[in-house]
C-alpha positions as CSV (number, residue, x, y, z in Angstrom):
1,M,-111.6,-11.4,-194.6
2,E,-111.8,-15.1,-194.3
3,F,-108.9,-15.7,-196.6
4,L,-106.8,-13.3,-194.4
5,T,-107.7,-15.2,-191.1
6,G,-107.0,-18.5,-192.8
7,S,-103.7,-17.3,-193.4
8,V,-101.0,-18.8,-190.6
9,F,-99.3,-15.0,-191.0
10,F,-102.6,-13.0,-190.5
11,G,-101.2,-12.2,-186.9
12,L,-97.6,-11.5,-188.0
13,L,-98.8,-9.2,-191.2
14,L,-101.6,-7.6,-188.5
15,S,-98.8,-6.6,-185.9
16,I,-96.4,-5.4,-189.1
17,A,-99.2,-3.3,-190.3
18,A,-100.4,-2.0,-186.6
19,Y,-96.6,-1.0,-185.9
20,E,-96.0,0.7,-189.6
21,L,-99.0,2.6,-188.8
22,G,-97.5,3.8,-185.0
23,M,-94.2,4.7,-187.0
24,T,-96.0,6.6,-189.4
25,L,-97.9,8.7,-186.6
26,K,-94.9,9.2,-184.8
27,K,-92.8,10.6,-187.6
28,K,-95.7,13.1,-188.8
29,T,-96.4,14.3,-185.4
30,G,-93.2,14.2,-182.9
31,L,-95.4,13.7,-180.4
32,G,-94.0,11.1,-177.8
33,I,-97.2,9.8,-176.3
34,L,-97.9,8.4,-179.9
35,N,-95.2,5.8,-179.2
36,P,-95.0,2.9,-182.4
37,L,-96.0,-0.1,-179.9
38,L,-98.4,1.5,-177.9
39,I,-100.3,2.8,-181.2
40,A,-99.4,-1.0,-182.7
41,V,-101.4,-2.5,-179.3
42,A,-104.3,-0.4,-179.6
43,A,-104.6,-1.0,-183.4
44,V,-104.5,-4.8,-183.0
45,I,-107.2,-4.6,-180.0
46,A,-109.0,-2.3,-182.2
47,V,-109.3,-4.6,-185.4
48,L,-109.9,-7.7,-183.4
49,A,-112.8,-6.3,-181.4
50,L,-114.2,-5.0,-184.6
51,T,-114.0,-8.2,-187.0
52,G,-114.8,-10.6,-183.7
53,I,-111.6,-12.6,-184.5
54,D,-110.6,-14.5,-181.9
55,F,-107.2,-13.9,-180.0
56,E,-106.0,-17.5,-180.7
57,T,-106.2,-17.0,-184.5
58,Y,-104.2,-13.4,-184.2
59,E,-101.2,-15.2,-181.9
60,S,-101.0,-18.4,-184.3
61,G,-99.5,-15.9,-186.6
62,A,-98.1,-13.4,-184.1
63,Q,-95.8,-15.9,-182.3
64,Y,-93.4,-15.8,-185.0
65,L,-92.5,-12.4,-183.6
66,S,-91.7,-13.9,-180.5
67,Y,-88.9,-15.9,-181.9
68,M,-86.8,-12.9,-182.8
69,L,-87.1,-11.4,-179.3
70,T,-84.0,-12.7,-177.9
71,P,-82.0,-12.4,-181.0
72,A,-83.1,-8.5,-181.4
73,T,-82.0,-8.3,-177.9
74,V,-78.4,-9.5,-178.4
75,C,-78.1,-7.1,-181.0
76,L,-78.0,-4.5,-179.1
77,A,-74.7,-5.7,-177.9
78,I,-73.3,-3.6,-181.3
79,P,-73.5,-0.4,-180.4
80,L,-72.3,-1.1,-177.0
81,Y,-69.2,-2.6,-178.6
82,E,-68.4,0.7,-180.5
83,K,-68.5,2.4,-177.1
84,L,-66.3,-0.3,-175.4
85,E,-63.6,2.3,-174.6
86,L,-65.9,4.3,-172.8
87,L,-67.5,1.5,-170.7
88,K,-63.8,0.9,-169.6
89,H,-63.5,4.5,-168.5
90,D,-66.3,4.5,-166.4
91,F,-66.9,1.0,-165.1
92,K,-67.1,1.9,-161.8
93,A,-69.8,4.5,-162.0
94,I,-71.7,2.8,-164.6
95,M,-72.2,-0.2,-162.5
96,A,-73.2,1.6,-159.4
97,G,-75.7,3.6,-161.5
98,I,-77.3,-0.3,-163.3
99,V,-77.2,-1.3,-159.6
100,S,-79.1,1.5,-158.1
101,G,-81.8,1.2,-160.8
102,V,-82.4,-2.6,-160.2
103,L,-82.4,-1.7,-156.4
104,T,-84.7,1.3,-157.1
105,S,-87.0,-0.9,-159.0
106,V,-87.6,-3.7,-156.8
107,V,-88.0,-1.9,-153.7
108,C,-90.6,0.4,-155.2
109,V,-92.4,-3.1,-156.1
110,L,-91.9,-3.9,-152.1
111,A,-93.1,-0.8,-151.1
112,M,-96.0,-0.5,-153.6
113,S,-97.3,-4.4,-152.4
114,A,-97.5,-3.1,-148.8
115,V,-99.4,-0.1,-149.3
116,F,-102.0,-2.0,-151.7
117,A,-101.7,-5.3,-149.6
118,L,-101.1,-7.2,-152.7
119,E,-100.8,-11.0,-152.1
120,H,-97.4,-12.6,-152.5
121,E,-98.5,-14.1,-156.3
122,Q,-99.2,-10.4,-157.5
123,Y,-95.9,-9.1,-155.8
124,V,-93.5,-11.4,-157.4
125,T,-95.5,-11.0,-160.7
126,L,-94.4,-7.5,-160.4
127,L,-90.9,-7.9,-159.2
128,P,-89.5,-8.2,-162.8
129,K,-91.3,-5.3,-164.6
130,S,-88.2,-3.2,-165.6
131,I,-86.5,-6.2,-167.5
132,T,-86.8,-7.4,-171.1
133,T,-89.4,-10.0,-171.5
134,A,-87.1,-12.9,-172.5
135,I,-85.9,-12.6,-169.1
136,G,-88.8,-11.1,-166.9
137,V,-91.3,-13.8,-167.7
138,G,-88.7,-16.9,-166.7
139,V,-88.2,-15.0,-163.7
140,S,-91.7,-14.6,-162.8
141,E,-92.7,-18.4,-163.8
142,E,-89.9,-19.5,-161.2
143,L,-91.3,-17.4,-158.3
144,G,-94.9,-18.2,-158.8
145,G,-96.0,-15.2,-160.5
146,I,-98.8,-14.7,-162.9
147,V,-96.9,-14.7,-166.7
148,S,-99.1,-13.2,-168.6
149,I,-99.6,-10.2,-166.3
150,T,-95.8,-9.9,-166.2
151,A,-95.5,-9.8,-169.8
152,A,-97.8,-7.0,-169.8
153,V,-96.7,-5.1,-166.9
154,I,-93.4,-5.4,-168.6
155,V,-94.3,-3.9,-171.7
156,I,-96.4,-1.3,-170.2
157,T,-93.3,-0.3,-168.2
158,G,-91.2,0.1,-171.3
159,I,-93.9,2.3,-173.3
160,L,-94.1,4.4,-169.8
161,G,-90.3,4.9,-170.0
162,N,-90.2,5.6,-173.8
163,V,-93.0,8.0,-173.7
164,I,-91.8,10.2,-170.2
165,G,-88.0,9.1,-170.1
166,E,-86.7,11.8,-172.1
167,A,-89.2,14.5,-170.5
168,T,-87.8,13.5,-166.7
169,L,-84.6,13.2,-167.4
170,K,-85.0,17.0,-168.6
171,I,-86.9,17.8,-165.4
172,F,-83.9,16.4,-163.2
173,K,-81.5,18.0,-165.3
174,I,-79.6,15.0,-166.5
175,T,-77.4,16.0,-169.4
176,D,-74.7,13.2,-169.1
177,P,-75.1,10.8,-172.1
178,V,-74.0,7.6,-170.1
179,A,-76.6,8.8,-167.2
180,K,-79.9,9.1,-169.2
181,G,-78.8,5.7,-171.3
182,I,-78.2,3.6,-167.9
183,A,-81.2,5.6,-166.6
184,L,-83.3,4.6,-169.6
185,G,-82.2,0.9,-170.1
186,S,-82.3,-0.1,-166.2
187,S,-85.9,1.2,-166.0
188,A,-87.5,0.5,-169.5
189,H,-85.1,-2.2,-170.8
190,A,-85.5,-2.5,-174.9
191,I,-88.4,-0.4,-175.3
192,G,-86.5,2.5,-173.5
193,T,-83.5,1.7,-174.9
194,T,-85.2,2.5,-178.2
195,K,-85.5,6.0,-177.1
196,A,-81.9,6.0,-175.7
197,M,-80.9,5.6,-179.1
198,E,-83.0,8.2,-180.6
199,L,-81.0,10.6,-178.1
200,G,-77.7,9.5,-179.1
201,E,-75.2,6.7,-179.6
202,T,-73.7,6.9,-176.1
203,E,-77.1,6.9,-174.7
204,G,-77.9,3.8,-176.9
205,A,-74.9,2.1,-176.2
206,M,-74.9,2.3,-172.3
207,S,-78.8,1.5,-172.3
208,S,-77.8,-1.4,-174.2
209,L,-75.6,-2.7,-171.3
210,S,-78.1,-1.7,-168.9
211,I,-80.6,-4.6,-170.6
212,A,-78.3,-7.4,-170.2
213,V,-76.7,-6.7,-166.6
214,S,-80.1,-5.4,-165.3
215,G,-81.7,-8.8,-166.4
216,V,-78.6,-10.5,-164.4
217,L,-79.3,-8.8,-161.3
218,T,-82.6,-8.7,-161.4
219,V,-82.9,-12.5,-161.3
220,I,-80.6,-12.4,-158.3
221,A,-82.4,-9.4,-156.7
222,A,-86.0,-10.7,-157.4
223,S,-85.0,-14.5,-155.7
224,V,-84.2,-12.1,-152.7
225,F,-86.6,-9.7,-152.4
226,A,-89.0,-12.1,-153.0
227,Q,-88.8,-13.4,-149.5
228,F,-89.6,-10.1,-148.1
229,Y,-93.1,-10.5,-148.6
C-alpha cells in the first residue's frame, strides 16, 4: 500500500480502476442507477475512507485526469460535424431548444434560491450547474460563488441527467432524436451526452452541440441573473 500511495500516479490509477468497475457493473446489470461515474465516486470515497489515505495524496495523481477534460469536450465536436446537414436544416428549432434549456436552468435556480432563502453566494454557486465543469467553475469563481461546491453540483447534475434522462424522455413522450439530444446536452452537459450517444448518433451530435452553445449562453445568462437575487 505504501508503494502505491507513494506513486505520483496513485490517484490516477485508482480513478481509472474505479471507473472500470462502474463500467463493468453497468454492462452486466444494465441498470441506469449504476452509472459508471457514480460508482467510481463511491468506490474512490470508500477506498480512501477504509485505508485512511488523505485526499491530498489522492488528488496529486488524480489531477492529471483534469488536464484531459477540455480536450475530451472538444472531441465531442466530431459527431456534430457528421450531422452538419441536419444542424443546418433545423437550425432555428435547435437554437430555440438550447436557449429554452439554459433559461429553464437559471430560472429554476433563482426560484429555488428564493424558496429556500439561500444567500447570494450560494445562489451564484448553483447558477452554472448545467454546463460542463471546464466552463462552470470559471463562471462560479467570477461571480463570487463557492467553486468546490459548483464542481460537485455540476457532477451531480450530470449523473442525475444520465440516470433519469431516458426515463424522463419516455414519460413526456419525447421521441424526436434532435429534441432528445438537446434536452440531455443542455441539462446534463457531458455526462448527459454519454447517455445521448447511447441513444443514437443524432442524439449524441445534438447533445454535443448543446454543451458548447449552452456553455456560452450560460456565461451570459448567469452574469445577468446574478443581479436578480
